[in-house]
All heavy atoms as a GROMACS GRO file, in nm:
protein
  546
    1MET      N    1   5.038   2.920  14.351
    1MET     CA    2   5.090   2.870  14.474
    1MET      C    3   5.232   2.940  14.503
    1MET      O    4   5.256   2.982  14.616
    1MET     CB    5   5.107   2.727  14.472
    1MET     CG    6   5.156   2.663  14.598
    1MET     SD    7   5.019   2.670  14.721
    1MET     CE    8   5.094   2.597  14.854
    2ASP      N    9   5.308   2.964  14.399
    2ASP     CA   10   5.428   3.024  14.419
    2ASP      C   11   5.414   3.171  14.456
    2ASP      O   12   5.499   3.221  14.532
    2ASP     CB   13   5.506   3.025  14.275
    2ASP     CG   14   5.557   2.882  14.246
    2ASP    OD1   15   5.566   2.798  14.334
    2ASP    OD2   16   5.576   2.863  14.123
    3LEU      N   17   5.306   3.234  14.414
    3LEU     CA   18   5.294   3.380  14.453
    3LEU      C   19   5.268   3.389  14.601
    3LEU      O   20   5.308   3.474  14.667
    3LEU     CB   21   5.170   3.433  14.363
    3LEU     CG   22   5.138   3.587  14.408
    3LEU    CD1   23   5.248   3.670  14.360
    3LEU    CD2   24   5.013   3.620  14.333
    4ILE      N   25   5.188   3.302  14.658
    4ILE     CA   26   5.157   3.308  14.799
    4ILE      C   27   5.278   3.283  14.879
    4ILE      O   28   5.306   3.344  14.981
    4ILE     CB   29   5.048   3.204  14.829
    4ILE    CG1   30   4.924   3.249  14.759
    4ILE    CG2   31   5.026   3.184  14.990
    4ILE    CD1   32   4.792   3.157  14.785
    5ILE      N   33   5.361   3.195  14.844
    5ILE     CA   34   5.494   3.163  14.915
    5ILE      C   35   5.578   3.283  14.891
    5ILE      O   36   5.640   3.336  15.002
    5ILE     CB   37   5.560   3.037  14.845
    5ILE    CG1   38   5.479   2.923  14.881
    5ILE    CG2   39   5.703   3.029  14.906
    5ILE    CD1   40   5.528   2.785  14.811
    6GLN      N   41   5.577   3.351  14.780
    6GLN     CA   42   5.665   3.469  14.765
    6GLN      C   43   5.616   3.579  14.852
    6GLN      O   44   5.686   3.661  14.907
    6GLN     CB   45   5.656   3.518  14.612
    6GLN     CG   46   5.730   3.646  14.585
    6GLN     CD   47   5.718   3.689  14.440
    6GLN    OE1   48   5.654   3.622  14.362
    6GLN    NE2   49   5.773   3.805  14.418
    7LEU      N   50   5.471   3.602  14.864
    7LEU     CA   51   5.423   3.705  14.938
    7LEU      C   52   5.461   3.685  15.091
    7LEU      O   53   5.491   3.777  15.169
    7LEU     CB   54   5.267   3.702  14.926
    7LEU     CG   55   5.214   3.760  14.793
    7LEU    CD1   56   5.061   3.740  14.790
    7LEU    CD2   57   5.244   3.901  14.768
    8ILE      N   58   5.444   3.557  15.142
    8ILE     CA   59   5.481   3.522  15.274
    8ILE      C   60   5.631   3.553  15.299
    8ILE      O   61   5.665   3.616  15.405
    8ILE     CB   62   5.452   3.370  15.308
    8ILE    CG1   63   5.301   3.357  15.308
    8ILE    CG2   64   5.517   3.338  15.442
    8ILE    CD1   65   5.253   3.212  15.315
    9ILE      N   66   5.720   3.521  15.210
    9ILE     CA   67   5.862   3.556  15.222
    9ILE      C   68   5.886   3.702  15.234
    9ILE      O   69   5.966   3.745  15.319
    9ILE     CB   70   5.944   3.479  15.121
    9ILE    CG1   71   5.942   3.326  15.140
    9ILE    CG2   72   6.094   3.530  15.116
    9ILE    CD1   73   5.993   3.242  15.032
   10ILE      N   74   5.824   3.774  15.141
   10ILE     CA   75   5.850   3.917  15.133
   10ILE      C   76   5.803   3.992  15.269
   10ILE      O   77   5.864   4.065  15.318
   10ILE     CB   78   5.775   3.981  15.021
   10ILE    CG1   79   5.839   3.941  14.889
   10ILE    CG2   80   5.767   4.129  15.015
   10ILE    CD1   81   5.983   3.978  14.872
   11MET      N   82   5.677   3.943  15.316
   11MET     CA   83   5.625   3.995  15.442
   11MET      C   84   5.733   3.966  15.561
   11MET      O   85   5.744   4.054  15.652
   11MET     CB   86   5.489   3.950  15.470
   11MET     CG   87   5.384   4.005  15.366
   11MET     SD   88   5.394   4.183  15.364
   11MET     CE   89   5.284   4.198  15.221
   12LEU      N   90   5.776   3.851  15.563
   12LEU     CA   91   5.870   3.814  15.673
   12LEU      C   92   6.000   3.892  15.664
   12LEU      O   93   6.048   3.940  15.758
   12LEU     CB   94   5.902   3.661  15.658
   12LEU     CG   95   5.802   3.562  15.705
   12LEU    CD1   96   5.842   3.417  15.675
   12LEU    CD2   97   5.762   3.583  15.852
   13ILE      N   98   6.050   3.914  15.545
   13ILE     CA   99   6.168   3.992  15.524
   13ILE      C  100   6.138   4.136  15.560
   13ILE      O  101   6.230   4.196  15.632
   13ILE     CB  102   6.222   3.980  15.375
   13ILE    CG1  103   6.272   3.847  15.344
   13ILE    CG2  104   6.321   4.088  15.344
   13ILE    CD1  105   6.304   3.819  15.202
   14CYS      N  106   6.028   4.196  15.522
   14CYS     CA  107   6.003   4.330  15.564
   14CYS      C  108   5.980   4.340  15.710
   14CYS      O  109   6.028   4.448  15.774
   14CYS     CB  110   5.870   4.380  15.495
   14CYS     SG  111   5.891   4.403  15.316
   15GLY      N  112   5.920   4.242  15.783
   15GLY     CA  113   5.897   4.254  15.921
   15GLY      C  114   6.030   4.239  15.982
   15GLY      O  115   6.065   4.310  16.088
   16PHE      N  116   6.122   4.163  15.936
   16PHE     CA  117   6.256   4.132  15.991
   16PHE      C  118   6.343   4.260  15.980
   16PHE      O  119   6.405   4.299  16.080
   16PHE     CB  120   6.318   4.022  15.925
   16PHE     CG  121   6.456   3.985  15.980
   16PHE    CD1  122   6.465   3.924  16.114
   16PHE    CD2  123   6.571   4.014  15.917
   16PHE    CE1  124   6.601   3.895  16.166
   16PHE    CE2  125   6.700   3.990  15.967
   16PHE     CZ  126   6.702   3.925  16.098
   17VAL      N  127   6.337   4.335  15.860
   17VAL     CA  128   6.412   4.452  15.843
   17VAL      C  129   6.365   4.557  15.951
   17VAL      O  130   6.450   4.624  16.010
   17VAL     CB  131   6.399   4.496  15.696
   17VAL    CG1  132   6.447   4.639  15.680
   17VAL    CG2  133   6.476   4.410  15.615
   18TYR      N  134   6.231   4.570  15.965
   18TYR     CA  135   6.192   4.677  16.051
   18TYR      C  136   6.217   4.639  16.199
   18TYR      O  137   6.244   4.728  16.269
   18TYR     CB  138   6.035   4.693  16.034
   18TYR     CG  139   5.987   4.805  16.113
   18TYR    CD1  140   6.007   4.941  16.071
   18TYR    CD2  141   5.910   4.787  16.229
   18TYR    CE1  142   5.958   5.047  16.150
   18TYR    CE2  143   5.866   4.896  16.300
   18TYR     CZ  144   5.893   5.025  16.261
   18TYR     OH  145   5.846   5.127  16.332
   19TRP      N  146   6.210   4.511  16.232
   19TRP     CA  147   6.238   4.471  16.371
   19TRP      C  148   6.378   4.495  16.409
   19TRP      O  149   6.419   4.540  16.512
   19TRP     CB  150   6.200   4.329  16.381
   19TRP     CG  151   6.240   4.272  16.512
   19TRP    CD1  152   6.184   4.295  16.640
   19TRP    CD2  153   6.343   4.172  16.533
   19TRP    NE1  154   6.235   4.219  16.737
   19TRP    CE2  155   6.338   4.143  16.674
   19TRP    CE3  156   6.426   4.093  16.457
   19TRP    CZ2  157   6.422   4.045  16.738
   19TRP    CZ3  158   6.516   4.007  16.515
   19TRP    CH2  159   6.509   3.987  16.655
   20ILE      N  160   6.473   4.464  16.305
   20ILE     CA  161   6.610   4.482  16.331
   20ILE      C  162   6.644   4.632  16.338
   20ILE      O  163   6.719   4.676  16.425
   20ILE     CB  164   6.706   4.415  16.212
   20ILE    CG1  165   6.697   4.275  16.223
   20ILE    CG2  166   6.847   4.456  16.206
   20ILE    CD1  167   6.766   4.214  16.344
   21TRP      N  168   6.580   4.718  16.258
   21TRP     CA  169   6.598   4.856  16.272
   21TRP      C  170   6.554   4.908  16.406
   21TRP      O  171   6.616   4.994  16.468
   21TRP     CB  172   6.531   4.944  16.167
   21TRP     CG  173   6.526   5.071  16.186
   21TRP    CD1  174   6.420   5.166  16.214
   21TRP    CD2  175   6.640   5.170  16.188
   21TRP    NE1  176   6.460   5.294  16.240
   21TRP    CE2  177   6.596   5.301  16.224
   21TRP    CE3  178   6.772   5.150  16.171
   21TRP    CZ2  179   6.686   5.397  16.237
   21TRP    CZ3  180   6.865   5.264  16.191
   21TRP    CH2  181   6.820   5.384  16.220
   22THR      N  182   6.445   4.864  16.456
   22THR     CA  183   6.395   4.905  16.590
   22THR      C  184   6.498   4.868  16.703
   22THR      O  185   6.504   4.920  16.815
   22THR     CB  186   6.260   4.862  16.622
   22THR    OG1  187   6.256   4.712  16.625
   22THR    CG2  188   6.153   4.917  16.532
   23LEU      N  189   6.561   4.747  16.682
   23LEU     CA  190   6.663   4.708  16.779
   23LEU      C  191   6.794   4.788  16.773
   23LEU      O  192   6.862   4.821  16.867
   23LEU     CB  193   6.697   4.560  16.764
   23LEU     CG  194   6.590   4.463  16.795
   23LEU    CD1  195   6.623   4.324  16.772
   23LEU    CD2  196   6.543   4.481  16.937
   24ILE      N  197   6.838   4.831  16.648
   24ILE     CA  198   6.967   4.888  16.624
   24ILE      C  199   6.947   5.050  16.648
   24ILE      O  200   7.048   5.110  16.695
   24ILE     CB  201   7.008   4.872  16.487
   24ILE    CG1  202   7.052   4.722  16.464
   24ILE    CG2  203   7.128   4.952  16.451
   24ILE    CD1  204   7.089   4.690  16.334
   25ARG      N  205   6.836   5.104  16.628
   25ARG     CA  206   6.810   5.252  16.634
   25ARG      C  207   6.865   5.306  16.769
   25ARG      O  208   6.932   5.414  16.780
   25ARG     CB  209   6.669   5.284  16.614
   25ARG     CG  210   6.645   5.429  16.614
   25ARG     CD  211   6.506   5.466  16.590
   25ARG     NE  212   6.408   5.363  16.624
   25ARG     CZ  213   6.309   5.379  16.697
   25ARG    NH1  214   6.278   5.490  16.745
   25ARG    NH2  215   6.232   5.269  16.727
   26PRO      N  216   6.833   5.245  16.887
   26PRO     CA  217   6.883   5.312  17.007
   26PRO      C  218   7.025   5.303  17.029
   26PRO      O  219   7.080   5.387  17.108
   26PRO     CB  220   6.797   5.227  17.118
   26PRO     CG  221   6.692   5.155  17.060
   26PRO     CD  222   6.732   5.144  16.912
   27LEU      N  223   7.092   5.211  16.964
   27LEU     CA  224   7.240   5.205  16.969
   27LEU      C  225   7.314   5.305  16.894
   27LEU      O  226   7.431   5.326  16.925
   27LEU     CB  227   7.277   5.060  16.930
   27LEU     CG  228   7.217   4.951  17.011
   27LEU    CD1  229   7.255   4.821  16.945
   27LEU    CD2  230   7.245   4.962  17.162
   28LEU      N  231   7.254   5.366  16.794
   28LEU     CA  232   7.315   5.463  16.718
   28LEU      C  233   7.323   5.600  16.778
   28LEU      O  234   7.216   5.654  16.826
   28LEU     CB  235   7.250   5.475  16.573
   28LEU     CG  236   7.247   5.344  16.492
   28LEU    CD1  237   7.165   5.366  16.365
   28LEU    CD2  238   7.395   5.304  16.455
   29PRO      N  239   7.438   5.675  16.782
   29PRO     CA  240   7.449   5.800  16.842
   29PRO      C  241   7.409   5.913  16.751
   29PRO      O  242   7.490   5.985  16.703
   29PRO     CB  243   7.596   5.802  16.872
   29PRO     CG  244   7.665   5.731  16.770
   29PRO     CD  245   7.566   5.612  16.730
   30ILE      N  246   7.276   5.921  16.712
   30ILE     CA  247   7.223   6.019  16.634
   30ILE      C  248   7.117   6.101  16.704
   30ILE      O  249   7.055   6.049  16.798
   30ILE     CB  250   7.167   5.976  16.500
   30ILE    CG1  251   7.067   5.868  16.528
   30ILE    CG2  252   7.281   5.926  16.412
   30ILE    CD1  253   6.995   5.818  16.387
   31ALA      N  254   7.099   6.232  16.674
   31ALA     CA  255   7.001   6.309  16.736
   31ALA      C  256   6.868   6.263  16.720
   31ALA      O  257   6.836   6.189  16.611
   31ALA     CB  258   7.026   6.456  16.686
   32GLY      N  259   6.769   6.308  16.795
   32GLY     CA  260   6.627   6.272  16.786
   32GLY      C  261   6.559   6.294  16.651
   32GLY      O  262   6.489   6.220  16.594
   33VAL      N  263   6.597   6.428  16.601
   33VAL     CA  264   6.537   6.456  16.481
   33VAL      C  265   6.580   6.363  16.358
   33VAL      O  266   6.507   6.328  16.278
   33VAL     CB  267   6.561   6.609  16.442
   33VAL    CG1  268   6.511   6.645  16.314
   33VAL    CG2  269   6.503   6.702  16.562
   34PHE      N  270   6.707   6.342  16.362
   34PHE     CA  271   6.770   6.265  16.249
   34PHE      C  272   6.720   6.116  16.268
   34PHE      O  273   6.707   6.053  16.173
   34PHE     CB  274   6.921   6.268  16.259
   34PHE     CG  275   6.969   6.398  16.217
   34PHE    CD1  276   7.049   6.475  16.314
   34PHE    CD2  277   6.948   6.465  16.094
   34PHE    CE1  278   7.093   6.601  16.277
   34PHE    CE2  279   6.998   6.583  16.063
   34PHE     CZ  280   7.072   6.651  16.161
   35ALA      N  281   6.699   6.074  16.387
   35ALA     CA  282   6.648   5.940  16.414
   35ALA      C  283   6.505   5.928  16.356
   35ALA      O  284   6.467   5.826  16.291
   35ALA     CB  285   6.651   5.894  16.559
   36GLN      N  286   6.435   6.032  16.379
   36GLN     CA  287   6.294   6.027  16.311
   36GLN      C  288   6.288   6.023  16.167
   36GLN      O  289   6.214   5.952  16.104
   36GLN     CB  290   6.215   6.152  16.366
   36GLN     CG  291   6.171   6.142  16.513
   36GLN     CD  292   6.106   6.268  16.555
   36GLN    OE1  293   6.104   6.363  16.498
   36GLN    NE2  294   6.031   6.255  16.672
   37VAL      N  295   6.386   6.103  16.106
   37VAL     CA  296   6.389   6.109  15.964
   37VAL      C  297   6.438   5.962  15.916
   37VAL      O  298   6.384   5.916  15.806
   37VAL     CB  299   6.501   6.210  15.920
   37VAL    CG1  300   6.530   6.198  15.770
   37VAL    CG2  301   6.455   6.348  15.941
   38VAL      N  302   6.535   5.899  15.972
   38VAL     CA  303   6.572   5.777  15.937
   38VAL      C  304   6.465   5.662  15.953
   38VAL      O  305   6.445   5.573  15.877
   38VAL     CB  306   6.703   5.727  16.009
   38VAL    CG1  307   6.752   5.582  15.972
   38VAL    CG2  308   6.819   5.818  15.971
   39ASP      N  309   6.391   5.678  16.062
   39ASP     CA  310   6.272   5.598  16.084
   39ASP      C  311   6.170   5.606  15.964
   39ASP      O  312   6.118   5.506  15.913
   39ASP     CB  313   6.193   5.632  16.206
   39ASP     CG  314   6.262   5.583  16.337
   39ASP    OD1  315   6.340   5.482  16.321
   39ASP    OD2  316   6.226   5.632  16.442
   40ILE      N  317   6.150   5.722  15.924
   40ILE     CA  318   6.059   5.748  15.815
   40ILE      C  319   6.109   5.690  15.691
   40ILE      O  320   6.039   5.619  15.606
   40ILE     CB  321   6.028   5.903  15.786
   40ILE    CG1  322   5.948   5.949  15.910
   40ILE    CG2  323   5.952   5.923  15.658
   40ILE    CD1  324   5.926   6.103  15.922
   41LEU      N  325   6.241   5.696  15.657
   41LEU     CA  326   6.306   5.644  15.544
   41LEU      C  327   6.296   5.491  15.549
   41LEU      O  328   6.280   5.426  15.448
   41LEU     CB  329   6.449   5.684  15.531
   41LEU     CG  330   6.471   5.840  15.492
   41LEU    CD1  331   6.611   5.872  15.503
   41LEU    CD2  332   6.400   5.871  15.361
   42VAL      N  333   6.319   5.435  15.660
   42VAL     CA  334   6.302   5.280  15.674
   42VAL      C  335   6.166   5.242  15.646
   42VAL      O  336   6.134   5.144  15.582
   42VAL     CB  337   6.357   5.238  15.814
   42VAL    CG1  338   6.320   5.099  15.841
   42VAL    CG2  339   6.505   5.261  15.830
   43ILE      N  340   6.070   5.317  15.695
   43ILE     CA  341   5.929   5.271  15.676
   43ILE      C  342   5.889   5.284  15.529
   43ILE      O  343   5.818   5.201  15.464
   43ILE     CB  344   5.826   5.365  15.761
   43ILE    CG1  345   5.845   5.314  15.904
   43ILE    CG2  346   5.687   5.349  15.711
   43ILE    CD1  347   5.776   5.408  16.006
   44ILE      N  348   5.938   5.398  15.459
   44ILE     CA  349   5.921   5.410  15.320
   44ILE      C  350   5.988   5.300  15.244
   44ILE      O  351   5.934   5.245  15.139
   44ILE     CB  352   5.972   5.548  15.269
   44ILE    CG1  353   5.882   5.658  15.320
   44ILE    CG2  354   5.983   5.559  15.117
   44ILE    CD1  355   5.934   5.801  15.300
   45LEU      N  356   6.102   5.254  15.285
   45LEU     CA  357   6.178   5.148  15.213
   45LEU      C  358   6.096   5.013  15.228
   45LEU      O  359   6.081   4.946  15.128
   45LEU     CB  360   6.311   5.128  15.278
   45LEU     CG  361   6.395   5.003  15.228
   45LEU    CD1  362   6.438   5.019  15.087
   45LEU    CD2  363   6.507   4.975  15.324
   46VAL      N  364   6.046   4.994  15.346
   46VAL     CA  365   5.959   4.869  15.374
   46VAL      C  366   5.835   4.878  15.281
   46VAL      O  367   5.789   4.776  15.220
   46VAL     CB  368   5.933   4.847  15.509
   46VAL    CG1  369   5.822   4.745  15.529
   46VAL    CG2  370   6.056   4.812  15.587
   47ALA      N  371   5.780   4.993  15.276
   47ALA     CA  372   5.654   5.012  15.185
   47ALA      C  373   5.682   4.993  15.049
   47ALA      O  374   5.605   4.927  14.981
   47ALA     CB  375   5.586   5.151  15.214
   48PHE      N  376   5.788   5.046  14.990
   48PHE     CA  377   5.834   5.025  14.855
   48PHE      C  378   5.854   4.869  14.830
   48PHE      O  379   5.816   4.821  14.722
   48PHE     CB  380   5.959   5.099  14.808
   48PHE     CG  381   5.921   5.242  14.773
   48PHE    CD1  382   5.985   5.344  14.832
   48PHE    CD2  383   5.821   5.273  14.675
   48PHE    CE1  384   5.959   5.475  14.800
   48PHE    CE2  385   5.794   5.394  14.652
   48PHE     CZ  386   5.851   5.499  14.708
   49ILE      N  387   5.917   4.800  14.918
   49ILE     CA  388   5.942   4.664  14.908
   49ILE      C  389   5.815   4.593  14.895
   49ILE      O  390   5.790   4.507  14.803
   49ILE     CB  391   6.026   4.603  15.015
   49ILE    CG1  392   6.174   4.664  15.006
   49ILE    CG2  393   6.033   4.448  15.020
   49ILE    CD1  394   6.269   4.633  15.128
   50VAL      N  395   5.717   4.619  14.977
   50VAL     CA  396   5.581   4.553  14.976
   50VAL      C  397   5.505   4.586  14.848
   50VAL      O  398   5.453   4.502  14.788
   50VAL     CB  399   5.500   4.595  15.103
   50VAL    CG1  400   5.359   4.546  15.089
   50VAL    CG2  401   5.562   4.537  15.222
   51ILE      N  402   5.518   4.716  14.798
   51ILE     CA  403   5.441   4.753  14.686
   51ILE      C  404   5.499   4.683  14.558
   51ILE      O  405   5.430   4.624  14.484
   51ILE     CB  406   5.437   4.905  14.674
   51ILE    CG1  407   5.349   4.969  14.764
   51ILE    CG2  408   5.400   4.946  14.524
   51ILE    CD1  409   5.368   5.117  14.780
   52PHE      N  410   5.636   4.693  14.550
   52PHE     CA  411   5.691   4.639  14.422
   52PHE      C  412   5.711   4.492  14.419
   52PHE      O  413   5.717   4.432  14.312
   52PHE     CB  414   5.822   4.708  14.393
   52PHE     CG  415   5.810   4.858  14.353
   52PHE    CD1  416   5.838   4.955  14.435
   52PHE    CD2  417   5.735   4.882  14.230
   52PHE    CE1  418   5.825   5.087  14.393
   52PHE    CE2  419   5.719   5.011  14.192
   52PHE     CZ  420   5.762   5.118  14.278
   53TYR      N  421   5.715   4.424  14.531
   53TYR     CA  422   5.755   4.277  14.526
   53TYR      C  423   5.629   4.202  14.580
   53TYR      O  424   5.636   4.076  14.568
   53TYR     CB  425   5.872   4.249  14.619
   53TYR     CG  426   6.001   4.291  14.553
   53TYR    CD1  427   6.067   4.405  14.604
   53TYR    CD2  428   6.056   4.226  14.442
   53TYR    CE1  429   6.188   4.450  14.537
   53TYR    CE2  430   6.170   4.264  14.379
   53TYR     CZ  431   6.241   4.379  14.438
   53TYR     OH  432   6.351   4.416  14.373
   54ALA      N  433   5.529   4.264  14.624
   54ALA     CA  434   5.418   4.189  14.682
   54ALA      C  435   5.276   4.232  14.610
   54ALA      O  436   5.213   4.146  14.551
   54ALA     CB  437   5.398   4.207  14.832
   55LEU      N  438   5.252   4.357  14.615
   55LEU     CA  439   5.123   4.403  14.560
   55LEU      C  440   5.118   4.403  14.406
   55LEU      O  441   5.017   4.356  14.351
   55LEU     CB  442   5.083   4.546  14.614
   55LEU     CG  443   5.046   4.544  14.760
   55LEU    CD1  444   5.019   4.690  14.806
   55LEU    CD2  445   4.936   4.463  14.794
   56ILE      N  446   5.220   4.451  14.344
   56ILE     CA  447   5.214   4.458  14.195
   56ILE      C  448   5.209   4.319  14.135
   56ILE      O  449   5.124   4.288  14.042
   56ILE     CB  450   5.338   4.547  14.139
   56ILE    CG1  451   5.312   4.686  14.180
   56ILE    CG2  452   5.347   4.526  13.993
   56ILE    CD1  453   5.420   4.782  14.142
   57PRO      N  454   5.291   4.217  14.181
   57PRO     CA  455   5.276   4.083  14.138
   57PRO      C  456   5.137   4.020  14.162
   57PRO      O  457   5.089   3.951  14.078
   57PRO     CB  458   5.392   4.002  14.197
   57PRO     CG  459   5.498   4.105  14.227
   57PRO     CD  460   5.417   4.219  14.255
   58LEU      N  461   5.084   4.057  14.274
   58LEU     CA  462   4.951   4.012  14.308
   58LEU      C  463   4.844   4.058  14.217
   58LEU      O  464   4.763   3.984  14.161
   58LEU     CB  465   4.915   4.034  14.456
   58LEU     CG  466   4.779   3.993  14.508
   58LEU    CD1  467   4.778   3.840  14.505
   58LEU    CD2  468   4.753   4.050  14.641
   59LEU      N  469   4.854   4.187  14.186
   59LEU     CA  470   4.770   4.250  14.097
   59LEU      C  471   4.779   4.204  13.953
   59LEU      O  472   4.678   4.195  13.875
   59LEU     CB  473   4.772   4.399  14.107
   59LEU     CG  474   4.727   4.471  14.230
   59LEU    CD1  475   4.751   4.610  14.234
   59LEU    CD2  476   4.579   4.443  14.258
   60ARG      N  477   4.893   4.167  13.915
   60ARG     CA  478   4.917   4.115  13.779
   60ARG      C  479   4.862   3.967  13.767
   60ARG      O  480   4.818   3.936  13.657
   60ARG     CB  481   5.067   4.104  13.753
   60ARG     CG  482   5.127   4.247  13.708
   60ARG     CD  483   5.265   4.220  13.667
   60ARG     NE  484   5.322   4.349  13.638
   60ARG     CZ  485   5.448   4.376  13.618
   60ARG    NH1  486   5.539   4.276  13.624
   60ARG    NH2  487   5.500   4.490  13.583
   61THR      N  488   4.863   3.893  13.871
   61THR     CA  489   4.814   3.752  13.868
   61THR      C  490   4.678   3.738  13.898
   61THR      O  491   4.616   3.634  13.867
   61THR     CB  492   4.900   3.657  13.946
   61THR    OG1  493   4.897   3.700  14.079
   61THR    CG2  494   5.055   3.650  13.897
   62LEU      N  495   4.620   3.830  13.965
   62LEU     CA  496   4.479   3.829  14.009
   62LEU      C  497   4.376   3.806  13.896
   62LEU      O  498   4.292   3.723  13.907
   62LEU     CB  499   4.444   3.963  14.086
   62LEU     CG  500   4.311   3.956  14.165
   62LEU    CD1  501   4.321   3.837  14.263
   62LEU    CD2  502   4.289   4.091  14.234
   63PRO      N  503   4.388   3.875  13.783
   63PRO     CA  504   4.294   3.845  13.669
   63PRO      C  505   4.312   3.701  13.615
   63PRO      O  506   4.195   3.652  13.572
   63PRO     CB  507   4.333   3.946  13.555
   63PRO     CG  508   4.406   4.061  13.628
   63PRO     CD  509   4.472   3.986  13.736
   64ARG      N  510   4.420   3.640  13.610
   64ARG     CA  511   4.435   3.510  13.565
   64ARG      C  512   4.375   3.410  13.672
   64ARG      O  513   4.335   3.310  13.637
   64ARG     CB  514   4.591   3.478  13.554
   64ARG     CG  515   4.636   3.523  13.418
   64ARG     CD  516   4.783   3.497  13.403
   64ARG     NE  517   4.867   3.607  13.424
   64ARG     CZ  518   4.984   3.614  13.473
   64ARG    NH1  519   5.043   3.490  13.504
   64ARG    NH2  520   5.051   3.723  13.492
   65MET      N  521   4.381   3.448  13.802
   65MET     CA  522   4.332   3.361  13.906
   65MET      C  523   4.181   3.359  13.896
   65MET      O  524   4.111   3.262  13.926
   65MET     CB  525   4.380   3.399  14.037
   65MET     CG  526   4.524   3.382  14.063
   65MET     SD  527   4.603   3.458  14.208
   65MET     CE  528   4.495   3.397  14.347
   66LEU      N  529   4.122   3.473  13.865
   66LEU     CA  530   3.977   3.492  13.870
   66LEU      C  531   3.912   3.441  13.739
   66LEU      O  532   3.791   3.409  13.734
   66LEU     CB  533   3.936   3.634  13.890
   66LEU     CG  534   3.970   3.695  14.029
   66LEU    CD1  535   3.930   3.844  14.024
   66LEU    CD2  536   3.912   3.615  14.139
   67HIS      N  537   3.982   3.434  13.628
   67HIS     CA  538   3.932   3.398  13.504
   67HIS      C  539   3.931   3.245  13.486
   67HIS      O  540   3.923   3.148  13.519
   67HIS     CB  541   4.017   3.456  13.391
   67HIS     CG  542   3.946   3.439  13.257
   67HIS    ND1  543   3.970   3.323  13.173
   67HIS    CD2  544   3.864   3.511  13.191
   67HIS    CE1  545   3.891   3.350  13.054
   67HIS    NE2  546   3.829   3.456  13.078
   0.00000   0.00000   0.00000
């Protein structure tokens, strides 16, 4: 049960981080190419958060849940 709550919280945090970035990005005075690079870096950051804080703990507890 704790894992499901943790997964929900992690997904909410990742969605919030990406949403805030999409709101702040137009306000920053950076060139289009650099904005695309930062967009990619933010997406990679969110992906790493999901992988390391959601998928890996889920895969670790999955065998115990099925056994």
